[in-house]
C-alpha positions in Angstrom: 90.9 43.2 81.3 91.0 43.5 77.5 93.6 46.0 76.1 90.9 48.0 74.3 89.0 48.5 77.6 92.2 49.7 79.2 93.0 52.1 76.4 89.6 53.8 76.8 90.5 55.0 80.2 93.2 57.3 78.8 91.2 58.8 75.9 88.7 61.6 75.3 87.1 59.2 72.7 88.0 55.8 71.3 87.4 53.9 68.1 88.0 50.2 68.4 89.5 49.4 65.0 90.3 45.7 65.7 90.9 43.3 68.5 94.3 44.7 69.2 94.2 48.2 67.8 92.3 51.4 68.6 92.3 55.1 67.6 92.3 57.4 70.6 91.6 61.1 71.1 94.2 62.6 73.4 93.4 65.5 75.7 96.0 68.4 75.4 95.2 69.3 79.0 96.8 66.1 80.3 100.2 67.2 79.2 102.6 66.4 76.3 101.3 63.8 73.9 104.5 61.8 74.0 104.1 61.6 77.8 100.5 60.4 77.5 101.6 57.8 75.0 104.2 56.5 77.4 101.7 56.3 80.2 99.3 54.3 77.9 102.1 52.0 76.8 103.3 51.3 80.4 99.7 50.7 81.6 99.0 48.1 78.9 102.3 46.3 79.6 101.7 46.3 83.4 98.1 45.1 83.2 98.2 42.7 80.3 101.9 42.0 79.6 101.5 42.9 76.0 103.9 45.3 74.2 102.3 48.1 72.3 103.4 51.0 70.2 101.7 54.4 70.0 101.6 56.7 67.0 100.4 60.2 67.4 99.4 62.6 64.6 96.7 64.9 63.3 95.0 62.3 61.1 94.3 58.6 61.3 96.5 57.8 58.3 99.4 59.8 59.8 98.8 58.2 63.2 99.2 54.7 61.6 102.3 55.9 59.9 103.7 57.2 63.2 103.0 53.9 64.7 105.1 52.2 62.0 107.9 54.6 62.9 107.6 53.8 66.6 107.8 50.1 65.9 111.0 50.4 63.7 113.0 52.8 65.8 113.8 51.5 69.3 115.3 54.8 70.5 111.7 56.3 70.4 110.7 54.0 73.2 107.6 52.8 71.4 106.0 56.2 71.1 106.2 58.5 68.0 104.6 62.0 67.8 105.0 63.2 64.2 104.3 66.8 65.3 107.2 66.7 67.7 109.6 65.5 65.0 111.5 68.0 62.8 109.7 68.3 59.5 112.9 67.4 57.6 113.1 64.1 59.5 109.5 63.2 58.6 110.0 64.1 55.0 113.1 61.9 54.8 111.3 58.9 56.3 108.4 59.4 53.9 110.8 59.5 51.0 112.2 56.1 52.0 109.0 54.2 52.8 107.3 52.5 49.8 103.7 53.6 49.2 102.5 50.1 50.1 103.8 50.8 53.7 100.7 53.0 54.2 97.5 52.0 55.8 95.0 51.1 53.1 97.5 50.8 50.2 97.7 47.1 49.3 100.1 45.6 46.8 97.7 45.8 43.8 96.9 49.4 44.3 100.6 50.1 45.0 101.5 48.7 41.6 99.0 51.0 39.9 100.5 53.9 41.7 104.0 52.8 40.8 103.0 53.0 37.1 102.2 56.7 37.6 105.6 57.2 39.1 104.4 57.3 42.7 106.6 54.8 44.6 107.0 56.4 48.1 104.8 57.9 50.7 106.3 61.3 50.1 105.4 61.1 46.4 101.8 60.2 47.2 101.5 63.0 49.7 102.7 65.5 47.0 100.5 64.1 44.3 97.5 66.1 42.9 94.5 64.9 44.9 92.1 65.6 42.1 94.1 63.6 39.6 94.3 60.7 42.2 90.5 60.8 42.6 90.0 60.7 38.9 92.5 57.8 38.3 91.4 55.8 41.4 88.7 56.9 43.7 87.8 59.3 46.5 89.2 56.9 49.1 92.7 57.2 47.8 92.3 61.0 47.5 91.4 61.1 51.2 94.7 59.3 51.9 96.6 62.0 50.0 94.9 64.7 52.0 95.3 62.9 55.3 99.1 62.7 54.6 99.0 66.5 54.4 97.4 66.7 57.8 93.8 67.2 56.7 91.4 64.9 58.5 89.2 63.2 55.9 88.5 59.7 57.4 85.7 59.9 59.8 86.0 58.6 63.3 83.7 55.7 64.4 83.6 55.8 68.2 80.8 53.2 68.0 81.1 50.2 65.7 78.4 49.9 63.2 75.9 47.0 63.7 76.8 43.8 62.0 74.9 43.1 58.8 75.5 39.3 58.9 76.9 36.5 61.0 78.6 33.4 59.6 79.4 30.1 61.4 81.4 28.0 59.0 83.9 25.2 59.4 85.9 22.7 57.3 85.7 19.1 58.4 88.6 16.9 59.4 86.9 14.0 57.5 84.2 14.3 54.8 80.6 14.1 55.8 78.4 11.7 53.8 74.6 11.6 53.7 71.7 13.7 54.8 71.5 12.4 58.3 75.1 13.2 59.1 74.7 16.6 57.6 71.6 17.2 59.7 73.7 16.5 62.7 76.2 19.1 61.5 73.6 21.7 60.8 71.9 21.1 64.2 75.1 21.9 66.0 76.1 24.9 63.8 72.6 26.5 64.1 72.7 26.1 67.8 76.1 27.7 68.1 75.1 30.5 65.8 71.9 31.1 67.9 74.1 31.2 71.1 76.3 33.8 69.4 73.3 35.9 68.5 72.0 35.7 72.1 75.4 36.8 73.4 75.4 39.8 71.2 71.8 40.6 72.0 70.7 40.3 68.4 68.1 38.5 66.4 68.1 37.3 62.7 65.4 37.4 60.0 67.0 35.2 57.4 69.1 32.0 57.6 71.2 30.5 54.8 72.7 27.0 55.1 75.3 25.7 52.8 77.7 22.8 52.2 80.4 22.1 49.6 82.6 19.3 48.4 86.3 19.8 47.7 87.1 21.5 44.4 90.6 20.0 44.5 89.6 16.3 44.2 89.6 14.9 40.7 87.5 11.9 41.6 84.6 14.0 42.9 82.4 16.4 41.0 82.6 19.8 42.8 79.2 20.6 44.3 77.8 23.4 46.4 74.4 23.3 48.0 72.9 26.4 49.5 69.4 27.5 50.4 67.8 30.4 52.3 65.0 30.3 54.9 63.1 33.4 56.1 62.2 33.0 59.8 58.6 33.7 60.9 59.9 36.5 63.1 63.3 37.9 63.9 64.7 35.4 66.3 67.6 33.9 68.2 65.8 30.8 69.2 68.1 27.8 68.9 65.2 25.3 68.6 63.6 27.1 65.7 66.9 27.7 64.0 68.1 24.1 64.4 64.8 22.7 63.0 64.9 25.0 60.0 68.5 24.3 59.3 68.0 20.5 59.5 64.9 20.4 57.4 66.4 22.6 54.8 69.7 20.8 54.4 68.1 17.4 54.3 66.2 18.3 51.1 69.3 19.5 49.3 72.1 17.2 50.2 73.3 14.6 47.7 73.7 11.3 49.7 76.9 10.1 48.1 78.7 13.5 47.9 81.6 13.8 50.4 81.1 17.3 51.9 84.2 18.9 53.4 82.7 22.2 54.5 79.4 23.6 55.7 78.0 26.6 57.5 75.2 28.8 58.6 74.9 32.4 57.6 72.5 34.8 59.4 71.4 38.0 57.8 68.8 40.7 58.5 70.3 41.2 61.9 68.8 43.7 64.3 69.1 44.4 68.1 66.9 42.1 70.2 63.7 43.9 71.2 64.1 46.6 68.5 60.7 45.6 66.9 57.8 44.7 69.2 56.4 41.2 68.7 53.1 39.9 70.0 53.5 37.3 72.7 51.5 34.8 70.6 54.4 34.9 68.0 57.2 34.5 70.5 58.3 30.9 71.0 58.4 29.4 74.5 62.1 28.8 74.1 62.8 32.6 73.7 60.7 33.4 76.8 62.9 31.0 78.7 66.2 32.4 77.2 67.3 28.9 76.0 69.7 30.3 73.5 71.5 32.5 76.1 71.6 29.5 78.6 73.2 27.2 76.0 75.8 29.9 75.2 76.7 30.4 78.9 77.0 26.7 79.6 79.1 25.9 76.6 81.3 28.9 77.3 82.0 27.8 80.8 82.1 24.0 80.4 82.9 23.3 76.8 81.1 23.0 73.4 79.9 19.4 73.9 78.5 19.7 77.4 75.0 20.6 76.3 73.0 20.7 73.1 69.7 20.3 71.4 68.8 17.1 69.6 71.7 15.9 67.4 73.8 18.7 68.8 73.7 17.2 72.2 76.8 15.1 71.7 78.7 13.6 74.6 82.0 13.6 72.6 83.2 15.4 69.5 82.2 13.7 66.2 84.9 12.4 63.8 84.1 15.3 61.4 85.0 18.0 63.9 86.7 20.9 62.2 90.3 20.8 61.1 92.7 22.1 63.8 96.1 21.0 62.6 97.2 24.6 62.1 95.5 26.2 65.1 97.8 28.6 67.0 98.7 27.6 70.6 96.5 29.2 73.2 99.2 30.1 75.7 97.2 32.9 77.4 93.7 31.4 77.6 94.0 27.7 78.3 95.8 26.3 81.3 96.5 23.0 79.5 98.6 24.9 76.9 100.5 27.2 79.3 104.2 27.2 78.4 106.5 25.4 80.8 109.8 27.3 81.2 112.9 25.7 82.8 115.9 27.6 84.0 119.3 26.1 84.0 
């Protein structure tokens, strides 16, 4: 079970902010908020083995700040409710934390605030919100108001639909020639189509691109890119592979050593959102070929099945760079840690 799925069981509403973070709405009828936070923390640790911290407050900005306090103060047991803390303690903490310690305040923005004499979270909270809006923008003004306990950042219980999807990789060795690049694009288009099918979406426009290294002095930096509008919104891997291959063939410079390439899909919409006459739907979509390829490769590996040049029995020499890939201790048996006791 994913942590975000588990968290949803303990909330009146949930906004999935990232793969490992959510905003939750706690129900006052379930008891003290700190107790609810401890229950959530214990459940996640028991079911997933992952340590989490819980920050509780009136606004999203303050909740993130409370989470920071929970992480840095072990005596809180991983749970911090700002409302349960004495006001003087909260003020003292805000007076010590630099303004860049806040959610949404990056280093560049922090430097601009410092020039105004705003160096700590407390100073930003006490700043004139209208002046902040005029000097910066309404987003920073909302942060000021949220620090005062006024909710200004809307909740998003449902994630907005994606506007684009990119499948891009850097090669371990440069790719030379139109035929080799056609092989690359056939594979990437197929994988992008499988991802579309998995998310029950279709795409109207596809852009293919490839680039050489801008750090090599012996090669003229070159980027080729072109866009194709599909006849109908589709997730058909056959149509997308053909379009990607034909398009890149016409643009690639044969003697240019390309080090990166990719496929970008735009004009995304949910599959079936717009009716299409059967005459315009490809036979591959009727047979759900894209979803089938995605299921097979997910279960048995990327190179177990493919279309045309993407049907490779072994990874090609240009397979993407993986020298700095993080170990997959929790998802691959072959990389499971071995622990020895002495």
